[in-house]
C-alpha positions as CSV (number, residue, x, y, z in Angstrom):
1,M,18.5,76.6,-23.1
2,S,15.9,73.8,-23.0
3,I,14.7,72.3,-26.3
4,P,11.0,71.4,-26.2
5,N,10.2,67.7,-26.7
6,K,8.4,67.4,-30.1
7,K,6.5,64.2,-29.2
8,S,5.4,65.7,-25.8
9,T,4.1,68.8,-27.7
10,E,2.2,66.7,-30.1
11,L,0.6,64.7,-27.3
12,D,-0.4,67.9,-25.5
13,S,-1.9,69.3,-28.7
14,F,-3.9,66.1,-29.3
15,S,-5.1,65.9,-25.7
16,Q,-6.4,69.4,-26.1
17,R,-8.2,68.3,-29.3
18,E,-9.8,65.4,-27.4
19,H,-10.9,67.8,-24.7
20,H,-12.5,70.1,-27.2
21,T,-14.2,67.2,-29.0
22,I,-15.7,66.0,-25.7
23,T,-16.8,69.5,-24.8
24,Q,-18.4,70.1,-28.2
25,T,-20.1,66.6,-28.1
26,H,-21.5,67.3,-24.7
27,S,-22.9,70.6,-25.8
28,L,-24.4,69.1,-29.0
29,C,-26.1,66.4,-26.9
30,M,-27.6,68.9,-24.6
31,A,-29.0,70.9,-27.6
32,L,-30.4,67.7,-29.2
33,Q,-31.9,66.6,-25.9
34,Q,-34.4,69.5,-26.2
35,L,-35.5,68.0,-29.6
36,H,-35.6,64.4,-28.4
37,D,-37.6,65.4,-25.3
38,Q,-40.3,66.6,-27.8
39,Q,-40.1,63.3,-29.8
40,L,-38.3,65.2,-32.6
41,S,-35.2,64.1,-34.5
42,H,-32.7,66.4,-36.3
43,Q,-31.8,63.7,-39.0
44,H,-29.2,65.9,-40.8
45,I,-26.4,66.6,-38.3
46,S,-23.1,67.4,-40.0
47,P,-20.3,70.0,-39.8
48,K,-22.6,72.4,-41.7
49,S,-25.4,72.0,-39.2
50,V,-23.5,73.0,-36.1
51,S,-21.9,76.3,-35.2
52,I,-19.0,76.1,-32.8
53,K,-18.6,79.0,-30.4
54,H,-15.3,80.3,-29.0
55,D,-15.8,78.4,-25.8
56,H,-16.5,75.2,-27.8
57,S,-20.2,75.2,-27.1
58,I,-22.5,74.2,-29.9
59,E,-25.4,75.9,-31.6
60,V,-27.5,73.5,-33.7
61,L,-28.6,74.8,-37.1
62,H,-31.7,73.5,-38.9
63,H,-31.6,73.4,-42.7
64,F,-34.7,71.2,-42.5
65,P,-37.5,71.2,-39.9
66,P,-37.1,68.6,-37.1
67,I,-38.9,65.3,-37.8
68,P,-41.2,63.6,-35.4
69,F,-39.9,60.2,-34.3
70,D,-42.9,58.3,-35.8
71,T,-42.5,59.8,-39.3
72,C,-38.7,59.7,-39.6
73,H,-38.7,57.0,-42.2
74,E,-41.1,58.8,-44.5
75,V,-39.9,62.4,-44.2
76,S,-36.1,61.7,-44.0
77,H,-36.1,59.9,-47.3
78,Q,-37.6,63.0,-49.0
79,A,-34.9,65.3,-47.6
80,V,-31.9,63.0,-48.2
81,P,-31.3,64.1,-51.8
82,H,-30.9,67.7,-50.5
83,A,-28.7,66.9,-47.5
84,Y,-25.7,69.1,-47.1
85,H,-23.3,66.3,-46.2
86,L,-24.1,62.8,-47.3
87,D,-21.0,61.3,-45.6
88,F,-22.6,62.0,-42.2
89,L,-25.9,60.2,-42.9
90,S,-26.5,56.8,-41.4
91,P,-26.5,53.7,-43.6
92,E,-30.3,53.4,-43.4
93,Q,-30.6,57.0,-44.6
94,R,-28.3,56.3,-47.5
95,A,-30.3,53.2,-48.4
96,Q,-27.3,51.0,-47.7
97,S,-29.2,49.1,-45.0
98,N,-32.7,47.6,-45.0
99,R,-33.3,49.0,-41.5
100,T,-36.1,51.6,-40.9
101,I,-34.9,55.2,-40.4
102,D,-35.5,56.5,-36.9
103,H,-33.9,58.9,-34.4
104,S,-30.9,56.6,-34.0
105,S,-29.5,58.3,-37.1
106,D,-28.8,61.3,-34.9
107,F,-26.5,59.2,-32.8
108,F,-24.7,57.9,-35.9
109,A,-24.1,61.5,-37.0
110,I,-22.7,62.4,-33.6
111,G,-20.2,59.7,-33.8
112,M,-19.2,60.8,-37.3
113,L,-18.8,64.4,-36.0
114,M,-16.6,63.2,-33.2
115,I,-14.3,61.5,-35.7
116,H,-14.2,64.6,-37.8
117,W,-13.4,66.8,-34.9
118,L,-10.6,64.5,-33.8
119,T,-9.0,64.0,-37.2
120,D,-10.1,67.0,-39.3
121,E,-11.1,64.5,-41.9
122,T,-14.3,62.9,-43.3
123,P,-14.4,59.3,-42.2
124,F,-14.2,56.7,-45.0
125,R,-17.4,54.7,-45.8
126,A,-17.4,51.2,-47.1
127,D,-20.0,50.0,-49.7
128,D,-22.4,48.8,-47.0
129,G,-22.3,52.2,-45.3
130,S,-20.1,51.1,-42.4
131,V,-17.3,53.4,-41.2
132,M,-13.6,52.6,-41.5
133,L,-12.6,53.9,-38.0
134,Q,-9.1,55.2,-38.2
135,L,-8.2,57.3,-35.1
136,P,-4.7,58.1,-33.9
137,A,-3.2,55.4,-31.6
138,K,-3.0,57.9,-28.8
139,T,-6.8,58.4,-28.7
140,D,-8.4,57.7,-25.3
141,P,-9.8,54.1,-25.4
142,V,-13.0,55.4,-23.7
143,I,-13.5,57.8,-26.5
144,V,-12.9,55.1,-29.1
145,S,-15.5,52.8,-27.4
146,I,-18.1,55.6,-27.4
147,I,-17.5,56.3,-31.1
148,E,-17.6,52.6,-32.0
149,K,-21.0,52.3,-30.4
150,L,-22.3,55.5,-32.0
151,I,-21.4,54.5,-35.5
152,S,-22.6,50.9,-35.4
153,L,-23.9,49.7,-38.7
154,Y,-27.0,48.4,-36.8
155,P,-29.3,51.0,-35.2
156,E,-30.2,48.7,-32.3
157,N,-26.5,48.6,-31.3
158,R,-26.2,52.4,-31.0
159,Y,-27.1,54.5,-28.0
160,L,-30.8,54.5,-27.1
161,S,-30.8,57.8,-25.3
162,L,-28.8,61.0,-25.1
163,S,-28.7,60.7,-21.3
164,G,-26.8,57.4,-21.7
165,L,-24.3,59.0,-24.0
166,L,-23.9,62.0,-21.7
167,D,-23.1,59.7,-18.8
168,D,-20.4,58.0,-20.8
169,L,-18.9,61.3,-21.9
170,Q,-18.4,62.0,-18.2
171,N,-16.1,58.9,-18.0
172,T,-13.6,60.4,-20.4
173,S,-12.3,62.6,-17.6
174,A,-12.0,59.7,-15.1
175,S,-9.3,56.9,-15.0
176,T,-11.6,54.1,-16.0
177,V,-9.9,50.7,-16.1
178,L,-13.0,48.7,-17.3
179,F,-15.4,50.7,-19.5
180,F,-18.5,49.4,-21.0
181,P,-20.3,52.0,-23.3
182,G,-24.0,52.3,-22.7
183,K,-24.0,50.9,-19.2
184,T,-26.6,53.4,-18.0
185,D,-28.3,53.7,-21.3
186,K,-32.1,53.2,-21.4
187,A,-34.6,53.7,-24.3
188,E,-36.6,56.9,-23.9
189,T,-39.3,55.6,-26.2
190,L,-40.8,52.2,-27.0
191,I,-38.8,50.7,-29.9
192,F,-40.1,47.9,-32.1
193,S,-37.6,45.9,-34.0
194,D,-38.1,45.9,-37.8
195,L,-36.0,42.7,-38.2
196,L,-37.6,39.6,-39.6
197,F,-37.3,36.4,-37.6
198,G,-37.7,32.9,-39.0
199,R,-37.9,34.0,-42.6
200,E,-34.2,33.6,-43.6
201,D,-34.9,30.9,-46.2
202,A,-37.5,33.1,-48.0
203,S,-35.2,36.2,-47.9
204,N,-32.2,34.2,-49.1
205,E,-34.2,32.8,-52.0
206,L,-35.3,36.3,-53.0
207,Q,-31.7,37.5,-52.8
208,I,-30.6,34.7,-55.1
209,Q,-33.2,35.6,-57.6
210,F,-32.2,39.3,-57.4
211,N,-28.5,38.4,-58.0
212,D,-29.6,36.6,-61.1
213,V,-31.4,39.7,-62.3
214,I,-28.3,41.8,-61.8
215,T,-26.5,39.6,-64.4
216,G,-29.1,40.4,-67.0
217,T,-31.8,37.7,-66.4
218,K,-35.4,38.8,-66.4
219,K,-37.6,37.4,-63.6
220,C,-41.1,37.7,-62.3
221,I,-41.5,36.6,-58.7
222,L,-44.8,35.4,-57.3
223,I,-45.3,35.0,-53.5
224,S,-48.4,33.4,-52.1
225,G,-49.8,33.3,-48.6
226,E,-52.5,34.4,-46.3
227,A,-53.0,38.1,-45.4
228,G,-50.7,39.2,-42.6
229,V,-48.0,36.5,-42.8
230,G,-45.4,39.0,-43.8
231,K,-45.1,38.8,-47.6
232,T,-44.7,42.6,-48.0
233,S,-42.1,42.7,-45.2
234,I,-40.0,40.0,-46.8
235,V,-40.0,41.9,-50.2
236,S,-39.3,45.3,-48.6
237,S,-36.4,44.0,-46.4
238,T,-34.8,42.2,-49.4
239,F,-35.0,44.9,-52.0
240,S,-34.8,48.2,-49.9
241,S,-31.0,48.4,-50.7
242,L,-31.7,48.1,-54.5
243,C,-30.9,51.7,-55.2
244,K,-27.2,51.2,-54.7
245,H,-27.4,49.0,-57.9
246,R,-29.3,51.9,-59.6
247,G,-32.2,49.5,-59.8
248,A,-35.9,49.8,-59.1
249,Y,-38.6,47.2,-58.5
250,C,-42.4,47.2,-58.5
251,Y,-44.8,44.9,-56.8
252,G,-48.5,44.5,-56.5
253,K,-51.1,42.5,-54.7
254,V,-54.0,40.4,-56.0
255,D,-56.8,38.6,-54.1
256,F,-57.6,35.0,-54.5
257,I,-60.1,34.3,-57.2
């Protein structure tokens, strides 16, 4: 009588889980591609917004209407308080990042779902919204690389297109020695960066003043400058994550007299 090897059985079981995860992710991407082709974003992908069929294909559910790419920032913020699973929202959706909300939040949620499918657990989130990636040591390195790119804290480091992600998912079935995620990835829409360049000193000074306010000091900040030099952008980028301190700020503009 032969005794089954427990370790071999566990590996076979996890390999099957990996295969199901890739199949489900591929099906999810195909469903989302129909939205993205119409310049629409889901914005609320979570275990409760996908229905897994017996063959591991995915049906995407919509608890909220799809959001046009160019209004993601405005509309997504309104729906966040009613989201079914806050753990699967991107850092910018949770106001833990000063980046503008766009369709890259869909990619972040895909990565979170992949972790959930592989581990049956909700990934742990740090205070800044980043994900503490803890996958079994036996996880395919290609899958790990794909997930790391998907859940990047910075939207510009995630996938730019579902077609690029689908190409990489194909590599999980091949013996790839050197794998670089996003090698064939190309932006499907024109993307403008919302980062500020050359304004580090001003942003740091505002952050210092804000840190003083947190300790109980009262401050009124005045910023002068010609129209269009970026005064509002500096203020917005510095204080957009204020809500995690349960704070609020108000600002106004006045013309020169």
